[in-house]
C-alpha positions as CSV (number, residue, x, y, z in Angstrom):
1,M,0.0,0.0,0.0
2,D,1.4,3.3,-1.1
3,L,-0.5,5.9,1.0
4,I,1.7,8.9,0.2
5,G,1.6,8.3,-3.5
6,A,-2.1,7.5,-3.6
7,L,-2.9,10.7,-1.7
8,S,-0.8,13.1,-3.8
9,W,-2.4,16.4,-4.5
10,E,-3.0,15.5,-8.1
11,N,-4.9,12.3,-7.1
12,I,-6.9,14.1,-4.3
13,R,-7.9,16.9,-6.7
14,F,-9.0,14.3,-9.3
15,L,-10.9,12.4,-6.7
16,L,-12.6,15.6,-5.4
17,Q,-13.7,16.4,-9.0
18,G,-15.5,13.1,-9.1
19,F,-17.0,13.8,-5.7
20,M,-18.4,17.1,-7.0
21,V,-20.0,15.3,-9.9
22,T,-21.5,12.8,-7.5
23,I,-22.9,15.7,-5.4
24,E,-24.3,17.5,-8.4
25,V,-26.1,14.3,-9.7
26,A,-27.4,13.5,-6.2
27,F,-28.7,17.1,-5.6
28,I,-30.6,17.3,-8.9
29,V,-32.0,13.9,-8.6
30,I,-33.1,14.5,-5.0
31,V,-35.0,17.7,-6.0
32,I,-36.7,16.0,-9.0
33,S,-37.5,12.8,-7.2
34,I,-39.1,14.5,-4.2
35,I,-41.2,16.8,-6.4
36,M,-42.2,14.0,-8.8
37,G,-42.6,11.5,-6.0
38,I,-45.0,13.6,-4.1
39,L,-47.0,14.4,-7.2
40,V,-47.2,10.8,-8.4
41,G,-47.9,9.5,-4.9
42,V,-50.9,12.0,-4.5
43,L,-52.2,11.1,-8.0
44,R,-52.2,7.4,-7.1
45,Y,-53.8,8.1,-3.7
46,I,-56.8,10.0,-5.0
47,E,-57.6,7.1,-7.4
48,I,-58.5,8.8,-10.7
49,P,-60.4,6.1,-12.7
50,I,-58.1,4.3,-15.2
51,F,-55.3,6.9,-15.0
52,S,-54.3,5.9,-11.4
53,R,-54.3,2.2,-12.4
54,V,-52.2,2.8,-15.5
55,L,-49.9,5.0,-13.4
56,G,-49.6,2.2,-10.8
57,I,-48.6,-0.3,-13.4
58,I,-45.9,2.0,-14.7
59,I,-44.6,2.7,-11.2
60,D,-44.6,-1.0,-10.2
61,T,-42.7,-1.8,-13.4
62,I,-40.0,0.8,-12.7
63,R,-39.6,-0.2,-9.1
64,N,-39.0,-3.8,-10.1
65,L,-36.3,-3.0,-12.7
66,P,-32.6,-2.8,-11.7
67,L,-31.5,0.8,-11.7
68,L,-28.5,-0.2,-13.8
69,L,-30.8,-1.4,-16.5
70,I,-32.6,2.0,-16.5
71,I,-29.2,3.8,-16.8
72,F,-28.3,1.6,-19.8
73,F,-31.7,2.4,-21.3
74,T,-31.3,6.1,-21.0
75,Y,-27.8,6.2,-22.4
76,F,-27.9,3.5,-25.0
77,A,-31.5,2.9,-26.0
78,L,-32.9,6.5,-26.0
79,P,-30.5,7.6,-28.8
80,Q,-32.1,4.9,-30.9
81,M,-35.4,6.6,-30.4
82,G,-34.1,10.0,-31.3
83,V,-33.4,11.3,-27.7
84,R,-29.7,11.9,-27.1
85,L,-28.4,12.8,-23.6
86,N,-24.9,13.2,-22.4
87,L,-23.4,11.1,-19.6
88,F,-24.4,13.5,-16.9
89,W,-28.0,14.0,-18.0
90,S,-28.5,10.3,-18.8
91,T,-27.6,9.5,-15.3
92,V,-29.8,12.2,-13.9
93,A,-32.8,11.1,-16.0
94,A,-32.4,7.4,-15.1
95,M,-32.0,8.0,-11.4
96,S,-34.8,10.6,-11.3
97,V,-37.3,8.1,-12.9
98,F,-36.2,5.3,-10.5
99,E,-36.1,7.4,-7.3
100,S,-39.4,9.2,-8.1
101,A,-41.1,5.8,-8.3
102,M,-39.7,4.8,-5.0
103,V,-40.6,8.1,-3.2
104,S,-44.1,8.0,-4.7
105,E,-44.8,4.7,-3.1
106,I,-43.5,6.0,0.3
107,I,-45.8,9.0,0.0
108,R,-48.8,7.0,-1.1
109,G,-48.2,4.5,1.8
110,G,-48.0,7.4,4.2
111,L,-51.3,8.9,2.9
112,L,-53.1,5.6,3.1
113,A,-51.9,5.2,6.7
114,L,-53.7,8.4,7.8
115,P,-57.2,8.0,9.2
116,K,-59.8,8.3,6.4
117,G,-61.9,10.5,8.7
118,Q,-59.4,13.3,8.3
119,R,-59.9,13.5,4.5
120,E,-63.7,13.3,4.9
121,A,-63.9,15.9,7.6
122,A,-61.7,18.3,5.7
123,L,-63.9,18.0,2.5
124,A,-67.0,18.2,4.6
125,S,-65.8,21.5,6.1
126,G,-65.7,23.1,2.7
127,L,-62.1,22.6,1.7
128,T,-61.3,21.5,-1.8
129,M,-59.4,18.3,-2.5
130,T,-56.3,20.3,-3.3
131,Q,-56.6,22.3,-0.1
132,T,-57.2,19.2,1.9
133,M,-54.1,17.6,0.5
134,V,-51.8,20.6,0.9
135,H,-53.0,21.8,4.3
136,V,-54.1,18.6,6.1
137,L,-52.8,15.4,4.6
138,L,-49.4,16.0,3.1
139,P,-47.9,17.8,6.1
140,Q,-48.6,14.8,8.3
141,T,-47.5,12.3,5.6
142,I,-44.2,14.0,5.0
143,R,-43.5,14.3,8.7
144,Q,-44.3,10.6,9.2
145,T,-42.5,9.3,6.2
146,L,-39.4,11.5,6.4
147,P,-37.1,8.8,7.8
148,S,-38.1,6.4,5.0
149,I,-37.6,9.1,2.4
150,V,-34.2,10.0,3.7
151,S,-33.2,6.4,3.8
152,Q,-34.2,6.2,0.1
153,L,-32.2,9.3,-0.7
154,I,-29.1,8.0,1.1
155,A,-29.4,4.8,-1.1
156,L,-29.7,7.2,-4.1
157,I,-26.4,8.8,-3.2
158,K,-24.6,5.5,-3.0
159,D,-26.3,4.3,-6.2
160,T,-24.6,7.1,-8.2
161,S,-21.6,4.8,-8.2
162,L,-23.5,2.7,-10.8
163,A,-23.0,5.4,-13.3
164,T,-19.4,4.4,-13.5
165,I,-20.6,1.7,-15.9
166,I,-21.2,4.3,-18.6
167,S,-18.0,6.2,-17.6
168,L,-19.6,9.2,-15.9
169,P,-16.6,10.8,-14.1
170,E,-18.1,10.6,-10.6
171,L,-16.3,9.5,-7.4
172,T,-16.1,5.8,-8.0
173,H,-15.1,6.2,-11.7
174,N,-12.2,8.6,-10.8
175,A,-11.0,6.4,-8.0
176,K,-10.9,3.4,-10.4
177,I,-8.8,5.4,-12.8
178,I,-6.4,6.3,-9.9
179,Y,-5.9,2.8,-8.6
180,G,-5.8,1.4,-12.1
181,Q,-2.5,3.2,-12.5
182,N,-1.0,1.5,-9.5
183,T,-2.4,-1.5,-7.6
184,A,-0.7,-0.1,-4.4
185,Y,-3.3,2.7,-4.5
186,V,-6.3,0.3,-4.2
187,L,-6.8,0.3,-0.4
188,P,-6.1,4.1,0.0
189,M,-8.7,4.8,-2.7
190,F,-11.3,2.6,-1.1
191,I,-10.7,4.3,2.2
192,A,-11.0,7.7,0.6
193,M,-14.2,6.8,-1.2
194,A,-15.7,5.3,2.0
195,F,-14.9,8.5,3.8
196,L,-16.4,10.8,1.2
197,Y,-19.6,8.8,0.8
198,F,-19.9,8.7,4.6
199,I,-19.6,12.5,4.8
200,I,-22.5,13.2,2.4
201,C,-24.7,10.3,3.6
202,Y,-24.2,11.1,7.3
203,S,-24.8,14.9,6.6
204,L,-28.1,14.0,5.1
205,S,-29.0,11.8,8.1
206,L,-28.2,14.7,10.4
207,L,-30.4,17.1,8.3
208,S,-33.2,14.5,8.5
209,R,-33.0,14.4,12.3
210,R,-33.0,18.2,12.6
211,L,-36.0,18.4,10.3
212,S,-37.8,15.7,12.3
213,R,-37.3,17.7,15.5
214,T,-38.5,21.0,14.0
215,T,-41.6,19.4,12.5
216,A,-42.5,17.3,15.5
């Protein structure tokens, strides 16, 4: 193991460049998946005839496919259909679709867990369905499902490493390039990757705990 050589400034800078790509992908996907997940979860909960059932089939299909397969599809298959995305946006698109499906089920499950009387009482008091959802049901659902959502988002951050298969220059990809030059760098790179992934995932966990306390 060559710790000094592995952690040269040039290698550290290259590794951090990959780490920044990982953070950028994760941030964009988190924003998209939360927005789309809530929207889709609500649409499935209110049970629009035919539409909700079709949407449910699509969501169940996506949830039961490997994320790696969806990444392959966005990068290799979409160009055959006339849609061309670069490495970065192929990864973002694939992960957003997958994570939105996951978050939507968490949200829908949280809504279904609420007492039905709350929805009926809110509607009976004169609130519209939109007002009932925004002011009564969703705040409770998000508060109750926050730990599950954060766990899913932490898994999302770790899953960004799958994009190395299409050569996205994220953290794992750049680390592989570094230790590919010298096998003595393998262990130091694994330690560095573990440390960087831990930082971002643990930070998200701390943020979740803080939000849980403020919304309790």
